[in-house]
KEKE-3310 file (N, C-alpha, C; in steps of 0.2 Angstrom, whole numbers, plus 5000, padded with zeros to 4 digits):
npx = (5152:5150:5158:5149:5159:5168:5160:5158:5170:5171:5159:5164:5176:5170:5165:5175:5180:5170:5170:5181:5180:5171:5178:5188:5185:5185:5186:5189:5205:5209:5214:5220:5215:5205:5197:5192:5186:5175:5167:5165:5156:5145:5138:5136:5125:5109:5094:5087:5075:5064:5065:5061:5046:5046:5042:5025:5029:5025:5017:5019:5030:5039:5049:5052:5039:5037:5048:5044:5033:5039:5047:5041:5033:5040:5047:5057:5072:5077:5088:5089:5081:5063:5065:5075:5085:5088:5100:5104:5113:5106:5100:5112:5106:5106:5117:5117:5119:5107:5097:5091:5082:5074:5065:5066:5052:5046:5035:5032:5035:5042:5053:5050:5049:5042:5033:5021:5017:5021:5028:5029:5024:5026:5041:5055:5055:5067:5077:5084:5089:5095:5090:5077:5071:5074:5061:5054:5053:5049:5037:5028:5032:5022:5010:5009:5006:4997:4989:4985:4980:4990:4993:4988:4978:4978:4990:4997:4998:5004:5016:5012:5001:4989:4974:4959:4958:4959:4950:4940:4939:4933:4935:4946:4948:4961:4977:4979:4990:5007:5005:5019:5031:5036:5051:5061:5065:5076:5088:5080:5079:5072:5058:5056:5042:5027:5020:5004:5003:5005:4992:4991:4987:4988:4979:4975:4983:4973:4965:4962:4957:4948:4953:4945:4945:4959:4966:4971:4988:4990:5000:5016:5022:5032:5039:5051:5054:5053:5058:5066:5059:5066:5078:5076:5071:5083:5091:5083:5085:5099:5102:5092:5100:5100:5106:5108:5103:5089:5081:5076:5066:5058:5048:5043:5026:5010:5008:5017:5030:5024:5024:5027:5031:5041:5047:5061:5063:5070:5079:5073:5058:5053:5049:5041:5023:5014:5015:5017:5025:5025:5019:5009:5009:5010:5014:5032:5045:5055:5045:5038:5047:5050:5036:5034:5045:5034:5027:5036:5041:5030:5030:5044:5046:5036:5046:5057:5053:5048:5059:5067:5060:5064:5075:5077:5071:5079:5090:5084:5082:5095:5100:5111:5107:5103:5109:5120:5128:5145:5150:5155:5169:5165)
npy = (5019:5003:4988:4972:4961:4968:4965:4953:4948:4958:4950:4936:4939:4942:4931:4924:4928:4927:4915:4911:4917:4908:4897:4898:4904:4918:4937:4941:4943:4959:4974:4992:5000:4993:4991:5006:5009:4998:5004:5014:5012:5005:5017:5022:5014:5010:5012:4996:4997:5010:5027:5031:5043:5056:5061:5072:5087:5101:5114:5121:5125:5111:5106:5118:5118:5107:5109:5121:5116:5105:5114:5121:5110:5099:5090:5083:5083:5075:5072:5081:5097:5098:5086:5070:5068:5059:5055:5046:5038:5035:5025:5024:5033:5035:5039:5048:5051:5048:5051:5046:5049:5049:5054:5053:5053:5057:5055:5044:5025:5022:5029:5040:5044:5028:5011:5016:5028:5035:5029:5021:5013:5002:5005:5014:5028:5041:5055:5066:5078:5083:5090:5091:5077:5077:5086:5080:5070:5079:5080:5069:5067:5078:5075:5064:5065:5077:5070:5059:5066:5074:5085:5104:5110:5122:5126:5118:5122:5134:5140:5148:5159:5163:5167:5168:5162:5172:5183:5180:5183:5195:5212:5221:5234:5247:5248:5258:5271:5272:5283:5296:5292:5306:5313:5311:5324:5320:5308:5291:5275:5264:5253:5236:5236:5226:5219:5210:5194:5194:5193:5176:5175:5189:5206:5201:5206:5211:5214:5227:5245:5260:5276:5294:5292:5285:5270:5263:5257:5244:5249:5248:5236:5240:5253:5265:5271:5261:5248:5232:5222:5209:5212:5209:5197:5190:5192:5188:5174:5172:5174:5163:5152:5150:5155:5159:5149:5152:5157:5168:5167:5177:5179:5184:5189:5189:5201:5215:5223:5214:5204:5186:5175:5166:5158:5147:5136:5125:5115:5122:5120:5110:5120:5130:5134:5126:5130:5144:5160:5165:5171:5180:5191:5203:5220:5229:5220:5220:5224:5212:5202:5208:5206:5192:5191:5197:5187:5174:5183:5180:5171:5169:5177:5172:5160:5165:5172:5160:5155:5165:5165:5150:5153:5160:5154:5146:5153:5159:5145:5142:5151:5156:5147:5154:5147:5140:5151:5160:5160:5176:5179:5191)
npz = (4911:4917:4917:4914:4915:4927:4938:4939:4943:4956:4964:4963:4971:4981:4983:4990:5000:5008:5010:5018:5028:5031:5034:5043:5054:5057:5054:5037:5027:5022:5014:5017:5008:5002:5011:5015:5005:5002:5012:5010:4997:5004:5010:5000:4993:4993:5004:5010:5014:5010:5019:5036:5037:5047:5063:5065:5073:5075:5082:5094:5108:5114:5121:5131:5138:5144:5152:5161:5166:5175:5184:5191:5198:5202:5213:5218:5220:5204:5191:5178:5177:5168:5164:5160:5147:5135:5123:5107:5092:5079:5062:5048:5037:5017:5018:5027:5046:5058:5073:5088:5103:5120:5133:5150:5162:5182:5183:5176:5172:5162:5147:5136:5117:5121:5128:5131:5122:5107:5100:5083:5072:5079:5084:5088:5082:5072:5066:5058:5064:5081:5089:5084:5089:5101:5103:5098:5109:5121:5120:5117:5129:5136:5131:5136:5150:5151:5144:5156:5167:5175:5169:5165:5150:5147:5156:5144:5132:5134:5130:5119:5108:5113:5111:5112:5122:5128:5125:5131:5143:5157:5155:5166:5178:5173:5186:5198:5199:5208:5224:5227:5240:5250:5252:5265:5280:5289:5286:5286:5290:5280:5280:5273:5262:5266:5255:5249:5241:5223:5209:5201:5189:5184:5174:5155:5143:5132:5140:5142:5148:5145:5147:5143:5132:5129:5129:5144:5153:5161:5177:5183:5196:5205:5213:5213:5226:5236:5241:5231:5227:5221:5225:5237:5240:5237:5246:5257:5254:5257:5269:5274:5270:5255:5242:5228:5223:5214:5198:5186:5174:5161:5147:5133:5129:5122:5116:5113:5120:5133:5145:5150:5165:5175:5191:5192:5203:5205:5215:5226:5226:5234:5243:5244:5239:5226:5209:5215:5209:5196:5180:5170:5156:5159:5160:5155:5158:5166:5178:5176:5183:5195:5199:5202:5212:5222:5225:5228:5241:5250:5255:5260:5268:5277:5279:5287:5299:5307:5306:5313:5325:5330:5333:5343:5353:5354:5361:5372:5379:5381:5390:5405:5421:5437:5448:5439:5438:5441:5459:5463:5476:5489)
capx = (5148:5154:5153:5147:5166:5169:5153:5157:5177:5168:5155:5169:5178:5165:5161:5180:5179:5163:5172:5188:5177:5165:5183:5194:5180:5187:5188:5195:5210:5208:5221:5215:5211:5198:5190:5190:5181:5169:5163:5160:5151:5139:5135:5132:5120:5101:5091:5084:5067:5063:5065:5052:5045:5048:5033:5025:5031:5019:5021:5022:5041:5037:5053:5049:5032:5040:5054:5040:5029:5042:5050:5032:5032:5044:5047:5063:5076:5080:5091:5088:5072:5061:5064:5083:5085:5095:5103:5111:5113:5104:5104:5114:5101:5107:5121:5117:5117:5100:5098:5084:5081:5070:5065:5062:5050:5047:5029:5031:5044:5046:5055:5043:5043:5041:5027:5016:5015:5027:5031:5029:5023:5029:5048:5056:5056:5073:5077:5091:5090:5094:5085:5070:5074:5075:5058:5047:5054:5047:5029:5025:5029:5019:5005:5005:5006:4990:4978:4981:4978:4993:4995:4982:4977:4981:5000:5000:4997:5008:5021:5011:4995:4980:4967:4952:4955:4961:4946:4932:4938:4931:4939:4949:4952:4969:4979:4980:4999:5005:5008:5025:5034:5039:5058:5061:5073:5082:5088:5077:5081:5066:5057:5053:5033:5023:5016:5002:5005:5001:4988:4991:4984:4985:4976:4979:4986:4969:4962:4965:4953:4948:4951:4944:4946:4963:4968:4977:4989:4992:5006:5023:5021:5036:5039:5060:5054:5054:5063:5064:5055:5069:5082:5073:5069:5089:5092:5081:5087:5104:5097:5093:5105:5100:5109:5110:5098:5083:5080:5070:5062:5055:5047:5037:5020:5008:5008:5023:5029:5019:5031:5024:5037:5041:5053:5064:5066:5075:5078:5069:5054:5048:5049:5032:5017:5015:5014:5020:5029:5022:5014:5009:5005:5015:5019:5037:5050:5055:5038:5036:5052:5046:5028:5039:5048:5031:5024:5040:5042:5025:5033:5050:5044:5035:5049:5060:5051:5049:5069:5069:5058:5066:5084:5074:5068:5084:5094:5081:5083:5103:5102:5113:5100:5109:5113:5126:5132:5147:5148:5164:5170:5166)
capy = (5011:4997:4980:4965:4958:4969:4965:4947:4951:4958:4946:4932:4940:4942:4923:4920:4932:4922:4905:4912:4917:4903:4889:4900:4907:4925:4940:4940:4950:4966:4980:4999:5004:4988:4993:5012:5007:4995:5008:5020:5008:5002:5022:5026:5010:5014:5007:4991:4999:5019:5029:5032:5050:5059:5063:5080:5093:5103:5122:5121:5124:5104:5106:5124:5118:5101:5112:5122:5109:5102:5120:5121:5105:5095:5091:5080:5085:5068:5074:5087:5101:5095:5078:5068:5068:5052:5054:5043:5038:5030:5022:5031:5033:5038:5044:5054:5046:5047:5052:5047:5054:5046:5057:5050:5055:5054:5054:5037:5024:5022:5034:5043:5039:5022:5008:5023:5034:5041:5022:5023:5005:5000:5007:5021:5034:5045:5062:5070:5082:5080:5096:5088:5070:5080:5090:5074:5067:5082:5081:5064:5067:5081:5074:5058:5070:5080:5063:5057:5073:5078:5093:5105:5110:5129:5123:5114:5132:5140:5141:5150:5164:5160:5173:5164:5163:5183:5186:5177:5187:5200:5217:5222:5239:5249:5249:5265:5274:5273:5288:5296:5295:5311:5313:5316:5328:5318:5300:5285:5268:5261:5246:5233:5235:5221:5218:5206:5192:5195:5186:5171:5176:5196:5204:5201:5211:5214:5220:5237:5249:5267:5283:5300:5290:5282:5267:5266:5249:5244:5253:5243:5238:5241:5262:5268:5273:5257:5241:5230:5215:5205:5212:5207:5189:5187:5197:5181:5167:5173:5174:5158:5147:5147:5160:5157:5145:5153:5159:5171:5165:5180:5179:5190:5189:5188:5208:5219:5225:5213:5200:5180:5174:5160:5156:5142:5136:5121:5111:5126:5119:5112:5128:5135:5129:5124:5138:5150:5165:5163:5178:5181:5199:5207:5225:5229:5214:5222:5222:5204:5201:5210:5201:5187:5191:5196:5180:5172:5185:5180:5162:5166:5181:5165:5157:5170:5172:5155:5155:5170:5164:5148:5156:5166:5148:5143:5160:5157:5139:5140:5157:5153:5148:5158:5140:5139:5157:5158:5164:5181:5182:5199)
capz = (4912:4923:4912:4917:4920:4934:4940:4940:4948:4963:4966:4963:4976:4989:4988:4992:5007:5013:5011:5020:5035:5036:5034:5048:5061:5059:5048:5029:5028:5017:5013:5020:5002:5002:5019:5012:4998:5004:5019:5004:4991:5007:5012:4992:4993:4995:5009:5011:5015:5012:5024:5040:5039:5053:5065:5062:5080:5078:5083:5102:5110:5119:5127:5135:5140:5148:5158:5165:5169:5180:5188:5193:5201:5203:5223:5222:5213:5201:5186:5173:5176:5164:5163:5157:5139:5133:5118:5104:5087:5074:5057:5044:5029:5013:5018:5033:5054:5062:5080:5094:5109:5125:5140:5159:5168:5187:5185:5172:5173:5155:5147:5129:5116:5121:5126:5135:5119:5104:5094:5075:5068:5084:5085:5090:5076:5072:5066:5055:5069:5086:5092:5082:5092:5108:5102:5099:5112:5127:5115:5119:5137:5138:5130:5141:5157:5149:5146:5162:5171:5179:5167:5163:5144:5147:5153:5137:5128:5140:5125:5114:5111:5116:5110:5112:5130:5132:5124:5133:5149:5157:5155:5172:5177:5176:5191:5199:5201:5218:5228:5229:5245:5251:5255:5272:5280:5292:5287:5292:5288:5275:5283:5269:5263:5264:5250:5247:5232:5216:5208:5199:5184:5183:5170:5152:5138:5127:5145:5144:5149:5142:5150:5142:5126:5127:5132:5152:5153:5170:5179:5185:5203:5207:5212:5214:5232:5238:5240:5226:5227:5220:5229:5246:5238:5235:5255:5261:5251:5256:5275:5273:5268:5249:5238:5221:5215:5212:5192:5186:5163:5157:5138:5128:5130:5115:5113:5112:5128:5138:5144:5154:5168:5182:5195:5192:5210:5206:5223:5231:5224:5239:5250:5240:5234:5220:5203:5215:5205:5191:5179:5162:5151:5161:5155:5155:5158:5175:5182:5177:5190:5202:5201:5203:5217:5227:5226:5232:5245:5255:5258:5261:5274:5282:5283:5291:5304:5309:5309:5319:5334:5331:5335:5352:5360:5357:5364:5380:5382:5382:5393:5411:5428:5445:5450:5437:5439:5446:5462:5465:5485:5490)
cpx = (5150:5151:5154:5154:5167:5166:5153:5165:5173:5165:5160:5173:5176:5165:5168:5182:5173:5166:5176:5186:5173:5172:5185:5191:5181:5186:5193:5199:5207:5213:5215:5213:5204:5193:5188:5185:5174:5163:5160:5156:5146:5135:5131:5123:5113:5097:5089:5076:5067:5063:5061:5051:5044:5041:5034:5027:5025:5020:5021:5029:5039:5042:5053:5044:5034:5043:5049:5037:5032:5046:5046:5032:5036:5046:5053:5067:5079:5081:5090:5083:5070:5062:5074:5081:5091:5096:5106:5108:5109:5107:5105:5110:5103:5115:5121:5115:5112:5101:5088:5084:5074:5070:5062:5061:5047:5038:5027:5039:5046:5048:5051:5050:5046:5035:5021:5013:5023:5030:5028:5028:5027:5037:5049:5057:5063:5073:5083:5094:5092:5091:5078:5068:5070:5064:5051:5047:5048:5039:5028:5024:5023:5014:5001:5002:4998:4984:4978:4982:4983:4996:4986:4981:4980:4990:5001:4999:5002:5013:5020:5004:4991:4975:4962:4951:4955:4954:4939:4933:4936:4935:4940:4948:4956:4973:4980:4985:4998:5007:5016:5027:5039:5046:5060:5065:5077:5082:5083:5077:5074:5065:5053:5045:5032:5019:5009:5002:5000:4998:4992:4991:4982:4981:4980:4980:4979:4965:4962:4958:4951:4947:4950:4948:4952:4966:4974:4980:4992:5000:5011:5021:5026:5037:5047:5060:5054:5060:5061:5062:5062:5073:5081:5074:5080:5090:5089:5083:5095:5106:5095:5095:5103:5098:5109:5106:5090:5085:5075:5068:5057:5056:5043:5033:5017:5007:5015:5024:5027:5025:5025:5031:5035:5047:5054:5066:5071:5077:5076:5061:5050:5048:5044:5030:5017:5012:5016:5026:5029:5015:5014:5005:5009:5015:5024:5040:5054:5049:5037:5039:5052:5038:5030:5039:5042:5029:5029:5041:5035:5028:5039:5050:5041:5040:5055:5059:5051:5058:5070:5065:5061:5075:5083:5073:5076:5091:5091:5080:5091:5104:5105:5106:5106:5113:5118:5130:5138:5149:5155:5161:5168:5171)
cpy = (5006:4990:4976:4960:4958:4967:4956:4945:4950:4952:4941:4933:4940:4933:4921:4922:4927:4914:4907:4913:4912:4898:4892:4904:4915:4929:4939:4946:4954:4971:4986:5000:4999:4990:4999:5009:5001:5001:5014:5018:5006:5009:5023:5018:5013:5010:5002:4991:5009:5021:5031:5038:5052:5061:5070:5081:5094:5110:5123:5120:5118:5108:5111:5121:5113:5106:5116:5120:5106:5107:5118:5117:5099:5094:5089:5080:5076:5071:5081:5090:5099:5088:5073:5065:5063:5051:5049:5041:5035:5027:5026:5029:5038:5042:5049:5048:5051:5048:5052:5050:5051:5052:5052:5054:5056:5051:5045:5034:5022:5029:5035:5044:5030:5016:5012:5030:5033:5035:5021:5016:5003:5000:5014:5027:5039:5048:5062:5075:5081:5085:5093:5082:5069:5085:5086:5068:5070:5081:5075:5061:5071:5078:5070:5063:5075:5074:5060:5063:5076:5085:5098:5107:5120:5129:5120:5120:5135:5145:5146:5155:5160:5166:5172:5165:5168:5185:5185:5180:5195:5206:5219:5230:5239:5250:5256:5267:5272:5280:5288:5296:5301:5311:5316:5321:5325:5309:5296:5279:5266:5255:5242:5232:5228:5219:5210:5202:5193:5191:5183:5170:5185:5198:5205:5205:5215:5215:5227:5240:5256:5271:5289:5296:5287:5276:5268:5258:5251:5247:5244:5242:5238:5251:5263:5268:5269:5253:5238:5223:5209:5205:5208:5199:5189:5188:5189:5177:5167:5170:5165:5150:5146:5152:5154:5151:5146:5158:5161:5168:5167:5178:5181:5185:5189:5197:5211:5222:5222:5207:5193:5178:5168:5161:5152:5141:5130:5116:5115:5123:5116:5114:5132:5131:5130:5131:5142:5153:5163:5168:5177:5187:5204:5215:5226:5221:5215:5218:5217:5202:5201:5207:5194:5187:5190:5190:5178:5175:5183:5174:5161:5173:5174:5162:5159:5170:5165:5151:5159:5168:5158:5149:5157:5162:5148:5145:5155:5152:5137:5150:5153:5154:5152:5152:5139:5145:5154:5163:5171:5181:5188:5202)
cpz = (4915:4920:4916:4921:4926:4938:4944:4946:4953:4967:4967:4970:4985:4991:4991:5001:5011:5015:5016:5028:5037:5037:5041:5053:5061:5052:5042:5029:5021:5019:5016:5015:5000:5006:5016:5007:4997:5007:5013:4999:4996:5009:5007:4993:4994:5000:5007:5011:5014:5018:5030:5039:5045:5058:5063:5072:5081:5081:5090:5102:5116:5125:5133:5139:5145:5155:5162:5169:5176:5184:5194:5200:5204:5211:5223:5215:5209:5196:5184:5176:5171:5160:5162:5153:5139:5125:5112:5098:5084:5068:5054:5036:5025:5013:5025:5040:5056:5067:5084:5098:5113:5131:5145:5162:5177:5188:5178:5174:5166:5152:5139:5125:5118:5122:5127:5128:5115:5100:5089:5074:5075:5086:5085:5083:5075:5068:5063:5058:5074:5089:5090:5088:5098:5108:5102:5107:5120:5125:5118:5126:5140:5135:5134:5147:5156:5149:5153:5167:5177:5175:5164:5155:5144:5148:5145:5132:5130:5133:5121:5115:5111:5115:5112:5119:5130:5131:5127:5141:5150:5158:5163:5170:5177:5183:5191:5203:5209:5220:5230:5234:5244:5255:5262:5274:5282:5288:5289:5287:5283:5276:5274:5268:5262:5261:5250:5241:5228:5214:5204:5191:5181:5176:5164:5147:5135:5133:5147:5144:5146:5148:5148:5136:5125:5130:5136:5150:5160:5172:5184:5193:5207:5210:5217:5221:5236:5236:5233:5228:5226:5224:5237:5246:5240:5243:5259:5260:5254:5264:5279:5274:5260:5244:5233:5216:5213:5204:5190:5177:5165:5148:5137:5126:5122:5113:5115:5118:5134:5140:5151:5158:5174:5182:5194:5199:5211:5210:5229:5230:5231:5242:5247:5238:5226:5213:5205:5212:5199:5186:5171:5160:5157:5159:5158:5159:5165:5178:5181:5182:5196:5206:5204:5210:5223:5228:5231:5238:5251:5258:5260:5268:5279:5285:5286:5297:5307:5310:5313:5326:5334:5336:5343:5354:5360:5362:5370:5383:5384:5384:5402:5418:5433:5446:5444:5437:5443:5450:5465:5472:5485:5492)
residu = (UNK:UNK:UNK:UNK:UNK:UNK:UNK:UNK:UNK:UNK:UNK:UNK:UNK:UNK:UNK:UNK:UNK:UNK:UNK:UNK:UNK:UNK:UNK:UNK:UNK:UNK:UNK:UNK:UNK:UNK:UNK:UNK:UNK:UNK:UNK:UNK:UNK:UNK:UNK:UNK:UNK:UNK:UNK:UNK:UNK:UNK:UNK:UNK:UNK:UNK:UNK:UNK:UNK:UNK:UNK:UNK:UNK:UNK:UNK:UNK:UNK:UNK:UNK:UNK:UNK:UNK:UNK:UNK:UNK:UNK:UNK:UNK:UNK:UNK:UNK:UNK:UNK:UNK:UNK:UNK:UNK:UNK:UNK:UNK:UNK:UNK:UNK:UNK:UNK:UNK:UNK:UNK:UNK:UNK:UNK:UNK:UNK:UNK:UNK:UNK:UNK:UNK:UNK:UNK:UNK:UNK:UNK:UNK:UNK:UNK:UNK:UNK:UNK:UNK:UNK:UNK:UNK:UNK:UNK:UNK:UNK:UNK:UNK:UNK:UNK:UNK:UNK:UNK:UNK:UNK:UNK:UNK:UNK:UNK:UNK:UNK:UNK:UNK:UNK:UNK:UNK:UNK:UNK:UNK:UNK:UNK:UNK:UNK:UNK:UNK:UNK:UNK:UNK:UNK:UNK:UNK:UNK:UNK:UNK:UNK:UNK:UNK:UNK:UNK:UNK:UNK:UNK:UNK:UNK:UNK:UNK:UNK:UNK:UNK:UNK:UNK:UNK:UNK:UNK:UNK:UNK:UNK:UNK:UNK:UNK:UNK:UNK:UNK:UNK:UNK:UNK:UNK:UNK:UNK:UNK:UNK:UNK:UNK:UNK:UNK:UNK:UNK:UNK:UNK:UNK:UNK:UNK:UNK:UNK:UNK:UNK:UNK:UNK:UNK:UNK:UNK:UNK:UNK:UNK:UNK:UNK:UNK:UNK:UNK:UNK:UNK:UNK:UNK:UNK:UNK:UNK:UNK:UNK:UNK:UNK:UNK:UNK:UNK:UNK:UNK:UNK:UNK:UNK:UNK:UNK:UNK:UNK:UNK:UNK:UNK:UNK:UNK:UNK:UNK:UNK:UNK:UNK:UNK:UNK:UNK:UNK:UNK:UNK:UNK:UNK:UNK:UNK:UNK:UNK:UNK:UNK:UNK:UNK:UNK:UNK:UNK:UNK:UNK:UNK:UNK:UNK:UNK:UNK:UNK:UNK:UNK:UNK:UNK:UNK:UNK:UNK:UNK:UNK:UNK:UNK:UNK:UNK:UNK:UNK:UNK:UNK:UNK:UNK:UNK:UNK:UNK:UNK:UNK:UNK:UNK:UNK:UNK:UNK:UNK:UNK:UNK:UNK:UNK:UNK:UNK:UNK:UNK:UNK:UNK:UNK:UNK:UNK:UNK:UNK:UNK)
# end
């Protein structure tokens, strides 16, 4: 128990310190022990007002939703894919340091949370964890994009199960297995198979058909006797001077064994149509990656053909004419 005399001595000392600072216009002198004790006392004091409750974050992976949206639509590489996240320390409440985080996206001049959404009682909320502050910033940006028509509702729910929408889709017939190629007696160079692009939304996991009383699952689009679409994409990217920029993002689907995925194009996003390289509920992780690559091949082959045509024109235009040829005396 602390006596009233102790409180009075401390109060008198504080008054002396304040009087010194008012007279000399400079901080009052402190010993190292006094400074440390004052810092500990300040931390242990209760806040002047109760801490603000942290806003609800909900179930979706807001950071992942925003990153997928940006990877598919960002045409100019401004900052980090998904937006520029800016973290900064907030107030210390009850001895615990809190955190702020805002995110800047190309579609809006003001970061989130900010005047266009996410403020609580006109102020930016703070969080006990940096990760939660970052999630909330991404959530505010995603909700603004959806409200203003930049993002479809299906994209907002891309990171969580959508069983209701899957149930409403009509059943799709199973894909027949591809015929095996009979090995030739003499070696022959195989040409890459020109396959049409895979549909944007392949048959969902729930759209299984039954044959002879047993469920039949879609087969892998990649046959071991054919050239891998992933390998051909890598070759074409290297040939066109774009090696190492493409990344495949594969995540588990709503059912075991099925996967979703998209192509993280980064600075290559300007060279592909919006939404290219995105699949959902594909049987097998390898098959999902191959289907993404097959979609990208359509555009890459077109670019390669245009590149070859340009090289051909340059060669023909720079052939020496007869008048430029050196005449060798007989």
